[in-house]
C-alpha positions in Angstrom: 0.1 -0.4 -0.1 1.4 3.3 -0.8 1.9 6.3 1.5 -1.1 7.9 -0.6 -3.3 5.1 -0.2 -2.5 4.8 3.8 -3.6 9.0 3.7 -6.6 8.3 2.4 -7.4 5.2 4.5 -6.5 7.4 7.7 -8.6 10.4 6.2 -12.0 8.4 5.6 -11.9 7.3 8.9 -14.7 8.4 11.2 -13.7 11.4 13.1 -13.9 10.5 17.2 -15.0 12.8 19.2 -13.6 14.2 22.2 -16.1 14.5 25.0 -16.6 15.8 28.4 -19.1 14.0 30.0 -21.0 15.3 33.4 -23.0 13.6 35.5 -24.0 13.0 39.7 -21.3 10.8 40.5 -23.0 9.6 43.8 -27.0 8.7 41.8 -25.8 8.2 38.3 -22.9 6.2 38.1 -24.3 3.2 37.1 -25.2 4.8 34.0 -22.1 6.4 33.4 -20.4 3.1 33.5 -22.6 1.9 30.9 -22.1 5.0 28.9 -18.6 5.1 28.8 -18.3 0.9 28.4 -20.5 1.3 24.9 -19.0 4.1 23.8 -15.1 3.8 24.5 -14.2 3.0 21.5 -15.9 5.4 19.7 -14.6 8.7 21.1 -11.0 10.0 21.9 -11.8 10.4 26.0 -14.4 10.3 27.8 -13.8 11.7 31.2 -14.4 10.6 34.5 -13.1 13.5 37.1 -15.0 13.7 40.7 -14.8 17.1 40.6 -15.6 17.2 44.4 -12.8 15.3 44.9 -10.3 16.4 42.7 -10.5 20.3 43.5 -10.6 20.6 46.7 -11.4 24.6 46.8 -14.1 26.5 47.8 -13.1 29.3 45.6 -15.6 29.5 42.7 -13.8 30.8 40.2 -10.7 28.9 40.9 -12.8 25.7 40.4 -14.6 26.5 37.5 -11.3 27.9 36.1 -10.0 24.8 36.6 -12.9 22.6 34.7 -12.3 24.5 32.0 -9.0 24.3 31.9 -8.3 21.1 33.1 -11.5 19.1 31.8 -13.8 21.0 29.1 -10.6 22.3 26.9 -9.7 19.4 24.4 -13.0 18.5 23.8 -15.6 19.6 21.3 -19.1 18.3 23.6 -20.2 18.2 26.8 -22.6 15.6 27.4 -24.6 16.2 30.4 -26.4 12.6 31.8 -29.4 14.0 33.6 -30.8 11.5 36.1 -32.7 12.4 39.8 -30.3 14.7 41.6 -28.6 16.3 38.7 -30.2 19.4 38.3 -29.6 20.8 42.0 -25.8 19.7 41.7 -23.6 22.8 41.9 -20.6 21.0 39.9 -22.9 20.0 36.9 -24.1 23.8 36.8 -20.3 24.8 36.5 -19.4 22.3 34.2 -22.3 23.2 32.0 -20.9 27.1 32.6 -17.4 26.5 31.6 -19.0 24.1 28.6 -20.9 27.6 27.3 -17.4 29.9 28.0 -15.9 27.7 25.5 -18.5 27.9 23.2 -18.8 23.7 22.8 -21.5 21.8 22.2 -23.9 20.9 24.5 -26.3 17.7 24.9 -28.7 16.5 28.1 -29.3 13.1 27.9 -32.7 12.6 29.9 -32.0 9.0 32.2 -34.5 6.8 33.4 -34.3 8.0 36.9 -34.7 11.7 35.5 -37.8 13.0 37.5 -40.9 13.9 35.0 -43.5 16.3 36.0 -46.7 14.9 35.6 -48.8 17.9 34.5 -46.2 19.2 32.0 -44.1 15.6 31.2 -41.3 17.3 31.3 -37.9 16.2 33.4 -36.2 18.6 36.0 -33.2 19.2 34.4 -30.4 21.5 35.8 -31.1 25.0 35.0 -28.4 26.0 32.9 -29.2 23.8 30.4 -32.6 23.7 30.4 -31.8 28.0 29.2 -29.8 26.5 26.5 -32.6 24.0 25.4 -35.1 26.6 25.0 -32.7 28.5 22.9 -31.6 25.9 20.3 -28.3 25.7 21.8 -28.4 22.3 23.5 -29.9 19.3 22.5 -31.9 17.7 24.6 -31.9 13.5 23.8 -33.1 10.2 26.2 -31.4 7.5 27.3 -33.2 5.3 24.9 -32.4 7.4 22.0 -28.5 6.7 22.9 -28.9 3.3 23.8 -30.8 2.2 20.5 -28.8 2.9 17.7 -25.0 3.7 19.1 -24.0 5.4 15.8 -26.7 8.0 16.3 -25.0 9.5 19.3 -22.3 10.7 16.7 -24.4 12.9 14.8 -25.9 13.9 18.1 -22.2 15.2 19.2 -21.8 16.5 15.2 -25.1 18.4 15.4 -24.1 20.0 19.1 -21.1 21.3 17.5 -22.6 23.1 14.5 -25.4 24.9 16.6 -25.2 28.9 16.7 -22.8 30.2 19.6 -25.5 33.1 19.5 -27.7 30.8 21.0 -25.7 30.4 24.0 -27.4 31.8 27.4 -24.8 31.6 30.6 -25.6 34.6 32.2 -27.2 32.7 35.2 -26.1 32.8 39.1 -23.5 29.8 39.4 -25.3 27.5 42.0 -23.2 28.1 45.1 -24.4 24.4 47.2 -25.7 21.3 46.4 -29.5 21.4 46.4 
């Protein structure tokens, strides 16, 4: 095989997106583990950084800067696994904020454990994510959509990365405590 054939074969490989996964570590670890196992060959990196333990600081600005520089930089999209208590987690809010600061793609995935309002039939999501789903910047999909067709997630990531950054809504006050 010639060098040009090798180059062509390499260039035609599917894009391996680098994604950051945000989730409530205590409540949704099993979903993260299942996600990671299913997609570890598909994506360049899926991070499992338990920020509660790794960034021992009460300085919110410092922690958000570290999230942005150490965890979000180098990725192209953040996927938020939204379970029962995700809406009230400060680190999830800060990870979403850092993602939006970097103008990276954003996808919310409603897990089966996410509470649904019986009247509106809407899931309870982190407010900053909700703002961006409403504006049209963030995608909102279900766990069933992710697990039904592994190849579809790549299309969701591509779609999220191509959203118009002028749709970003990132003006909420930072969550200072967990709910």
